[in-house]
C-alpha positions in Angstrom: 79.2 0.7 103.2 81.4 -1.6 105.2 80.2 -3.3 108.3 82.4 -3.0 111.3 82.4 -6.0 113.6 84.0 -6.1 117.0 84.8 -9.3 118.7 85.4 -9.6 122.4 87.4 -12.5 123.8 85.8 -13.1 127.2 86.5 -16.3 129.2 83.6 -18.5 129.8 84.0 -18.1 133.5 83.4 -14.4 133.3 80.3 -14.9 131.2 79.0 -17.5 133.7 79.7 -15.2 136.6 78.0 -12.2 135.1 75.0 -14.3 134.1 74.7 -15.5 137.8 74.9 -12.0 139.1 72.2 -10.8 136.7 69.9 -13.7 137.8 70.5 -13.0 141.5 69.9 -9.3 141.0 66.7 -9.9 139.0 65.4 -12.4 141.6 66.1 -9.8 144.4 64.3 -7.1 142.5 61.3 -9.3 141.9 61.2 -10.4 145.6 61.5 -6.8 146.8 58.6 -5.7 144.5 56.3 -8.5 145.7 57.1 -7.8 149.4 56.4 -4.1 148.9 53.1 -4.8 147.1 52.1 -7.1 150.0 53.1 -4.5 152.6 51.1 -1.7 150.8 48.0 -3.9 150.8 48.4 -4.7 154.5 49.0 -1.0 155.3 45.7 -0.2 153.6 43.9 -2.9 155.5 45.3 -1.7 158.9 44.7 2.0 158.3 41.7 1.9 160.7 43.4 0.1 163.6 46.3 1.1 165.7 48.7 -1.6 166.8 51.4 -1.0 169.4 54.2 -3.5 168.6 57.0 -3.9 171.2 60.4 -5.3 170.2 60.9 -8.9 171.5 62.5 -9.0 175.0 65.7 -11.1 175.0 66.4 -12.6 178.4 69.9 -11.7 179.8 70.8 -15.4 180.0 70.4 -15.8 176.2 72.9 -13.0 175.4 76.4 -14.3 175.3 79.1 -11.8 175.8 81.9 -12.0 173.2 85.2 -13.2 174.7 88.4 -11.6 173.5 91.4 -13.9 173.7 94.9 -12.5 173.9 97.4 -14.2 171.6 100.7 -13.4 170.0 102.5 -14.9 167.0 106.3 -14.8 166.5 109.5 -16.7 167.0 110.5 -18.5 170.2 114.0 -19.5 171.4 115.1 -21.4 174.4 117.7 -21.0 177.1 119.3 -23.6 179.3 122.5 -24.6 181.0 124.3 -21.2 180.7 121.6 -19.7 182.9 121.0 -22.7 185.2 120.7 -21.5 188.8 120.8 -17.8 188.1 118.1 -15.6 189.7 115.2 -14.7 187.4 113.2 -11.5 187.4 110.6 -13.2 189.7 113.3 -13.8 192.3 113.4 -17.6 191.9 116.4 -19.6 190.6 116.2 -20.6 186.9 115.8 -24.3 186.4 116.1 -25.4 182.8 114.0 -28.5 183.6 110.9 -26.5 184.7 108.2 -25.4 182.2 109.0 -21.7 182.5 109.4 -18.7 180.1 110.8 -15.2 179.7 108.5 -12.6 178.2 109.0 -8.8 177.8 105.6 -7.5 178.9 103.3 -10.1 180.4 103.0 -10.1 184.2 105.2 -12.5 186.0 103.2 -15.6 187.0 101.1 -15.5 183.8 100.3 -19.0 182.4 100.7 -19.3 178.7 99.8 -22.0 176.2 102.7 -22.1 173.7 102.0 -23.8 170.4 104.7 -24.8 167.9 103.2 -23.8 164.5 105.5 -26.3 162.7 104.2 -29.4 164.4 101.2 -28.1 166.4 102.6 -29.4 169.7 101.8 -27.2 172.7 102.9 -26.8 176.3 101.8 -24.7 179.2 104.5 -22.5 180.8 104.6 -19.9 183.5 106.3 -16.5 182.9 109.0 -16.1 185.5 111.6 -13.9 183.8 112.0 -11.0 181.4 113.4 -11.3 177.9 114.2 -12.4 175.2 117.0 -10.1 174.4 116.9 -10.4 170.5 114.1 -8.1 169.2 112.9 -10.5 166.5 111.8 -13.1 169.2 108.7 -12.9 171.4 109.5 -15.5 174.1 112.4 -17.4 175.6 111.4 -20.9 176.8 113.2 -23.2 179.2 115.0 -26.2 177.8 112.2 -28.5 179.1 109.5 -26.5 177.3 111.6 -26.5 174.1 111.9 -30.3 174.3 108.1 -30.6 174.7 107.6 -28.5 171.6 110.4 -30.5 169.7 112.6 -27.6 168.7 115.5 -28.0 171.1 117.9 -29.0 168.3 116.7 -26.3 165.9 116.9 -23.5 168.5 114.1 -21.3 167.0 110.5 -22.1 166.2 107.4 -20.1 165.0 104.9 -20.1 167.9 101.5 -18.9 169.0 101.1 -17.7 172.6 97.8 -17.7 174.4 97.2 -16.5 177.9 95.3 -18.9 180.2 93.1 -18.0 183.1 94.8 -18.6 186.5 92.1 -21.0 187.5 92.7 -23.2 184.5 92.6 -27.0 185.1 95.3 -27.5 182.5 98.1 -26.6 185.0 98.0 -29.7 187.0 101.3 -30.9 185.4 103.1 -27.8 186.5 102.9 -28.8 190.2 105.8 -31.0 191.3 104.6 -33.7 193.7 106.3 -33.6 197.1 108.9 -36.3 197.5 108.7 -38.5 200.7 111.2 -37.5 203.3 113.8 -40.2 203.9 114.3 -41.1 207.7 
């Protein structure tokens, strides 16, 4: 009679992984058995007494509601001198030196943090127009915003948009200080 031998070529990583899984499963079964044995014993001891157990009360201040942040990822472009002085969708004149943007669906006046994903620079802009016209872009930024994000020479950049609350303290730089009146 001939002996048939079969050899398996299994990488050492697979053998080590399977060994670890077997150890964890074995430890879990042993722990489960010891917990069950202890609970059976305690059930026998408590069979004569009735205990009313209430779930712990969590104060309302300890519960933190989950906040859901709106964001959008895509390509940004900028527009400048060709549109300088034209009326925007919000009714104001476009100024390429303001930190403004055009977005298709966000309400006019929305504040956005725009982050350039190439260099992680960010700027806060206000939506004051509708656009961009090309479907593959999610936002058109003013020339000043493109300069802040360092993509004015490139023309396009991958960006992340995040809506900011209207009461955000980060908008102080959007307010232009009043110039003294010359007499």
